[in-house]
C-alpha positions in Angstrom: -0.2 0.1 -0.3 1.2 3.4 -0.5 2.5 5.2 2.7 0.3 7.7 4.4 0.6 9.4 8.0 -2.0 7.9 10.2 -4.2 10.5 12.2 -7.0 9.9 14.8 -8.2 13.0 16.5 -8.0 12.6 20.3 -6.2 10.0 22.4 -7.7 6.5 22.8 -8.1 5.1 26.1 -6.6 1.6 25.9 -7.7 0.7 29.6 -10.6 -1.5 28.3 -8.1 -4.3 26.5 -7.1 -5.3 30.1 -7.3 -8.9 29.9 -6.5 -11.0 33.6 -4.9 -13.9 31.8 -1.3 -14.3 32.9 1.5 -14.9 30.5 2.9 -18.6 30.8 4.8 -19.5 33.5 8.3 -18.8 33.4 7.9 -16.5 30.3 8.9 -13.3 32.1 6.1 -11.5 30.0 5.5 -11.8 26.4 7.2 -14.2 24.1 10.3 -12.2 22.3 9.6 -11.6 18.8 10.4 -13.9 16.0 8.1 -13.2 13.2 8.6 -11.4 10.3 12.1 -11.4 10.3 12.3 -9.0 13.6 14.2 -9.5 16.7 15.8 -8.2 19.3 16.6 -7.0 22.7 13.8 -4.7 23.3 11.1 -6.3 20.8 8.3 -8.3 21.9 5.5 -10.8 20.4 2.5 -9.3 22.2 -1.1 -11.0 22.5 -4.7 -10.1 23.6 -3.4 -12.0 27.0 -0.2 -10.3 27.5 -1.7 -6.8 25.9 -1.9 -5.3 29.8 1.5 -6.4 30.9 3.5 -6.0 28.1 1.9 -2.7 26.9 -0.1 -0.8 29.0 1.8 -1.4 32.2 5.0 -0.8 30.4 4.1 2.6 28.6 3.9 3.9 32.6 7.9 4.0 32.6 9.2 4.0 29.0 7.3 4.3 25.4 6.0 1.4 24.0 6.1 1.5 19.8 3.2 -1.1 18.8 3.8 -2.2 15.3 0.4 -4.0 13.9 1.6 -6.6 11.3 0.5 -9.6 9.3 2.7 -12.1 7.7 0.6 -12.2 5.1 1.8 -8.5 4.0 5.0 -7.9 2.6 5.0 -4.6 3.6 4.9 -5.7 6.9 7.3 -7.8 7.2 9.8 -5.5 5.3 9.2 -2.8 8.1 9.2 -5.4 10.9 13.0 -5.4 10.7 14.0 -1.7 10.4 12.0 -1.0 13.6 13.7 -3.9 15.6 17.1 -2.9 14.5 16.0 0.9 15.6 14.9 -0.6 18.8 18.1 -2.3 19.3 20.3 1.4 18.4 18.0 3.2 20.8 18.8 1.0 23.7 15.9 0.8 25.5 14.5 4.4 25.0 11.5 3.0 23.8 9.9 -1.0 23.8 8.7 -2.4 20.2 5.6 -4.4 20.7 4.8 -6.5 17.8 1.1 -7.7 17.2 0.1 -9.9 14.4 -3.7 -8.9 13.5 -4.2 -12.4 12.2 -3.6 -13.8 15.6 -4.9 -11.3 17.7 -8.1 -9.8 15.6 -9.7 -8.4 18.5 -6.6 -5.9 19.4 -7.0 -5.2 16.0 -10.5 -4.4 15.9 -10.2 -2.3 19.4 -7.4 0.1 17.9 -9.5 0.5 14.3 -6.7 -1.0 12.6 -8.0 -0.8 8.8 -4.7 -2.1 7.0 -1.1 -3.0 8.0 1.5 -2.0 9.0 0.2 0.3 11.2 2.5 1.8 14.0 1.2 3.5 16.9 2.9 4.6 20.4 1.7 4.2 23.9 2.6 6.5 26.6 0.9 5.9 30.0 -1.5 4.1 28.4 -2.3 6.5 26.0 -2.2 6.3 22.2 0.1 8.5 20.2 -0.6 7.5 16.5 2.6 7.6 14.6 2.5 6.4 10.6 0.9 3.7 8.6 2.3 2.1 5.7 6.2 1.1 4.9 8.6 3.7 5.5 12.4 3.9 5.0 14.7 3.7 8.0 15.2 7.7 8.3 11.9 8.5 8.4 11.0 6.0 10.7 13.4 7.4 12.8 12.2 11.0 12.7 8.8 9.8 14.1 10.6 7.7 16.9 12.9 11.1 17.9 9.5 12.8 17.5 7.9 10.6 19.9 10.7 10.7 22.5 10.5 14.7 22.4 6.4 14.0 23.6 7.4 11.2 26.3 9.9 13.8 28.1 7.5 16.3 27.9 5.3 14.5 29.8 7.8 13.2 32.2 8.4 9.7 30.9 11.9 9.3 31.0 12.8 5.3 31.5 14.6 2.8 29.8 12.9 -0.4 28.9 14.7 -3.6 30.2 16.0 -5.7 27.4 13.5 -8.7 26.8 14.8 -10.8 24.2 18.2 -11.7 22.3 20.0 -8.7 20.4 19.0 -8.0 16.6 22.1 -8.3 14.6 22.9 -5.3 12.7 22.8 -5.0 9.1 26.5 -6.4 8.9 26.4 -8.6 11.9 28.5 -6.1 13.6 28.0 -4.7 17.0 26.4 -1.1 17.0 29.2 1.3 17.9 29.1 2.6 21.6 27.2 5.5 22.2 29.3 8.9 21.5 30.4 10.1 24.8 30.3 13.7 23.8 26.8 13.9 24.2 26.5 11.9 27.3 26.2 14.8 29.7 23.2 16.5 27.7 21.6 13.1 27.4 22.1 12.3 30.7 20.3 15.8 32.3 17.3 14.9 29.2 17.0 11.5 30.9 16.9 13.2 34.3 14.8 15.6 33.5 16.9 18.6 33.6 16.1 20.6 30.8 18.1 23.6 31.9 20.8 21.4 32.2 20.9 19.6 29.0 20.2 23.0 27.5 23.6 24.2 28.6 25.3 21.2 28.1 24.4 21.2 24.1 25.2 24.8 24.2 28.7 24.1 25.4 28.9 21.7 22.6 27.9 24.0 20.0 30.6 26.6 21.1 33.0 24.0 20.4 31.5 22.9 17.4 29.2 25.2 15.6 28.4 22.7 12.7 27.6 19.5 15.1 24.2 18.8 13.5 23.1 16.3 16.2 23.9 19.0 19.1 22.0 21.5 17.1 19.1 18.5 16.6 19.1 18.3 20.3 19.2 21.6 21.7 16.3 22.1 19.4 14.5 19.5 21.0 14.9 20.3 24.5 14.0 23.8 24.0 10.7 22.9 22.3 9.9 20.5 25.3 10.5 23.5 27.7 8.7 26.5 25.6 5.9 24.0 25.8 5.4 23.2 29.3 3.3 26.3 30.5 1.0 27.0 27.6 -1.8 29.8 28.4 -5.5 28.5 28.0 -6.2 31.0 25.8 -3.3 30.8 23.3 -5.2 29.3 20.2 -7.9 32.2 20.8 -4.7 35.0 20.6 -3.3 33.5 17.5 -6.5 32.9 15.9 -7.4 36.5 16.6 -4.3 38.0 15.8 -2.2 36.5 13.0 0.4 38.9 13.5 0.8 38.3 17.3 4.0 36.3 16.3 4.7 35.2 20.0 1.2 33.3 20.4 1.9 31.9 16.6 5.0 30.3 17.6 4.1 28.9 20.3 0.9 27.3 19.0 3.1 26.2 16.0 5.4 24.6 19.0 2.4 22.8 20.6 1.1 21.0 17.4 4.3 20.1 16.6 4.7 18.3 20.1 1.5 16.9 19.5 2.5 15.1 15.7 1.1 17.8 13.5 4.1 18.5 11.9 2.6 20.1 8.5 -0.1 22.2 10.7 3.0 23.6 12.5 4.7 24.3 9.2 2.3 25.6 7.6 0.9 28.3 10.7 4.6 29.8 10.6 4.9 30.2 7.0 1.8 31.9 7.0 2.5 34.3 9.5 6.2 34.8 7.7 3.8 36.1 4.8 1.8 38.3 7.1 5.1 39.8 8.7 7.8 42.1 8.2 11.2 43.2 9.3 12.7 41.7 12.9 9.1 40.2 13.2 9.4 38.2 9.7 13.2 37.1 10.7 12.3 35.7 14.3 9.5 33.7 12.7 11.6 32.2 9.9 14.3 31.8 12.4 11.4 29.8 14.8 10.9 27.7 11.8 14.1 26.5 11.2 14.5 25.3 14.8 11.6 23.4 14.1 12.9 21.9 11.1 16.2 20.8 13.2 13.6 19.0 15.4 12.1 17.0 12.8 14.9 16.5 11.0 16.6 18.1 7.6 15.9 14.5 5.6 12.0 14.3 6.3 9.9 14.9 3.5 8.1 17.3 5.4 10.7 19.6 5.9 12.1 19.5 2.6 8.7 20.4 1.2 8.2 23.4 4.0 11.7 25.0 2.8 10.6 25.1 -0.7 7.2 26.8 0.4 9.4 28.9 2.9 11.7 30.0 0.3 8.9 31.4 -2.0 7.2 33.1 1.0 10.1 34.9 1.5 11.4 35.8 -2.2 
């Protein structure tokens, strides 16, 4: 099937899917994933009987990415290994739960799965829609990075424990260890110390101004901090005054945190068109910062850059 973003208004409460049945004795939860060629230290096959313990309860501490797939779908079997490999690379920042829709039709029906593959996330029992269809590794990585930003903003900073054997890398070699250069900033993010993370990333950028990873990390943390305390009348302010750049920028931030990437970009491009001088430049720079959050290789960023250039010139 052709790729498309999955969008479902509002959060979906999954508490109704609770099952009292326990997993088999000695299993320690759901079985490690094996179907579709997808396995790894942070990958579980989940069934209706283990959904409560393996998805709902685990989502309290760390994000759970849920992949609905079918062995009859070539797109599903292609996407599974990509997600599994990324779960190994992210080393517990999220757990991948794989659900075979053919074997678990009630789960698929409860979430409203109409076609596979479908990927959602669960944070504290609530659904965060991610994407539907087959995506390449860079696009999947972009969605995962955005999910982790949302998780931190909601105080979910824990890491999942390994649940299965490590997934082999593409070249059957070990993944390189995390770059210690970013350890201070990443530890601060994990501890919920946003100011400390900002200071650490800024320190890195003073040393190496062209460090793309530090730029992206700084932009993400600053986004989380800006959206911690949002005025209740923010959207009304923005709607009443299209040139109120403070309101427009903060609404765009909130939209981005909620996964409405195109809405955020479109709002700021419209604000660029409605302003001039220093105000226009401030909005432009804010939009460029949001581009850093989403990722330069993301199709939505590439399209928005073109629209921004047209708006400016």
